N, C-alpha and C positions, 0 to 999 in steps of 0.2 A: 476807732481803736487807737490808743496811744502808741507812738512809735516804739516805746520801751517794752510794749507787750508783744511785739513781733518776735517770732521764733528766731533764734540764732542760726544762721546758715551752717549746715553741716560741712565740715572741712575734713577731707580725706587725705591722709599723708601716708605714703608707703616708702620703705627703704628696702631695696632688693626683694620686693614683693611682699614684705611683711608690714602690716599696719602699725603705725607709730602713734602712741599716746603723747600728745604734745603737752608741755607745761602750760598752765593757764595764761601766761604772759606771752606765749609764742604763737601769735596769730597773724602777724604781718609777714610778708614774703621774706624780707630780710631776716627776721627772727627764725623762720622755719628753715631757711637755707643754712643759716649759721648752726642751728641745732643738728641738722642732718650731717653737716660737715664734721661736727664734733663726734657724733655717734660713729661715723665712719673711721675717724682717726683713732678712736678708742679701740677699734677692732684692727688697727694697723692697716686700714684700707683708705681709699680716697674716692670722692665722688667722680664719676666719669660721665654720667648721663642724668639729665634732669628734665622732666616735662611738667608743664603747667596747663592743666585742662587738656592734656593730650598733645600740646604743642611743645616742640623741643626748645629748651632754654640754653642759650650760649653761655657756658660756664667761663669761657675765656674773656668774653666781652659782656659782662653782666648788664642787664637793663631791666628796670622794674616793670612788671606787668602793668599795662595801662587800665585794665578792667578788673573788677572783682573776680576772684577765682575760687574754685571749690575742691580742686584735686591737684595734689603735688606728688609726683612719683620720681624716685631717684634710684640709681644703680651705682654700685661701687666696684672698685677693682683693687686687687692686691698691688703692692709696690712692684712686684715682679712683672705685672702687666702694664706698667706705666710706659715703657718704651714702645710697645706695640700700639698702645693707644695714641701716643704722640705721632707715630708714623701715620696712623689712620687719620689723625687730625690734619696732618700735612697734605694727605691725599684729598681731603675735603676742601682744603684751602686752594689747592691746585685746580680742582674742578671748578670752584667758584670764580677764580680769577680767569680761567679759560672762558667761562660763559661771559664774563664782563668784557673780555678782549674781543670775543666774537661780536658782541653788540657794538663795541667801539669801532670795529672795522666797518660795520654797516653805517654807522653815523658819520664816520670820516668821509665817506663817499658822497654824502648829501649836504655837507656843511662847508663853509668857507675855510681856507687854510688856517687862519688864526684860531678859529674855534676848534678845528680838527687837532691842532697841536695841543690845545688845552685838554682835549679828551684823552689824548695819548699820555700826557704828563700825569693826568689824574690816575690812570690805570697803572702806569709804570711803577708808582710807589707801592702798589699792592703785590707786585711780582715777587718781592723778597719775603713775603709772609710765610710761605712754606719752609723756606730756608731758616728763618728765625725759629720756627717750631723745631726743626731738626737740630738746631744748636743746643737745645735742652737735653739732647741724648748724650750719654757717655760715649767717648770715642771707641771704647773697647767692647761695645755691645755685640759686634760681630767682627771676627778677624778676617784677614785677607786670604783665607784658605781657598783652595780650588780656583785660584786666579781671580777671586772677587776683590775689588778695591775696598779698602776700609771705609767706614762711614765718614771719618775725618777727611779722607781724600775725596770722597764723593762731594762733601760740602764745599771743599776748596775748589774743585772743578766747577761746580754749579755756580758758585759766587763769581768766579773769574769769567765764566761764559755769560752770565747775566750782565755783568758790567760791559762786556764787549757788545752784546746784543742791544742794550739800551743806547750805547754810543752810536751804533749804526742807525738805529731808528731815529735818534735825535738828529743825525745828519740828514736823514730823509725829510725831516721837518722843514729843511731850508727850501725845499721845492714848493712852488706855488701850485703844483698839480697834486690834488688830494689823492689821486690814484697811486702816486709814488709812495706816500705814507702808508696807504692801505696795503700795498704790495709788501712793504717792509714788515708790517705787522703780521701778514700771513706767512711770509717766507722766512722770517727770522724769529719772531716771538712765539708764534704757534708751535713750530718744531721744538723750540727750547722747552716749552711747557709739556709737550707730548713726551719728550725724552725724560723730563723730570718725573712725570707720572709713571712711566714704565719702570724707572729706577726705584721709585717709592713702592710700587706694587711688588717688585722682587724682594725688597727689604722687608716689607710687611709680611710676606709669606715666610721668609727666613726667620724673622724674629718671633712671629706667632707660633711657628712650629717648634721653637726652642725656648719658649717663655720660661721654662723651669730650669734652664741652664744659664751659665754666665756667658757663654760664647757659642757661636754656631759651629756645627761639626765640619 
């Protein structure tokens, strides 16, 4: 059988659960995503979730699928839902860097000091990622009512604390004992991440509960 006689693979595309009829020229992944982005924007919405054959696709750090695909599903959110989604994204980033840090602590203990320092410096540059995501939020998303610090103040505190934490761990790198670095990671960086996660969880609850209003009660 000639290759041109082979049936064209069926490509299933859905947006918010509704099947989408693609234009004839829109069959590459880039073309499909661009089309879905346009459809969402025309409804004054934005893509917030996209899967390729059931696997989540990172919208913030796009990477082309390596294998042929047959199913693309996307979900959208209204502009009012963007702040809540950004905070959830920061929570995911915090969890990811926490897992990386845990692995780094384990590797630091079994490697020579020079390599252990490289491991720490590699993960240290990822610690700011949740804060960068938070920087996209408007400062007035929630006010300081009921004794709660504003989001702008929270970001300022977290950035200052992170700078101090990184300096302390960098100082620990001067030791030739890997246990000193590992201890600094566990006693300084881990608690900072845990505190950030708890703050984000509180903000996520507050923003999600008030997604239809301009500020928290």
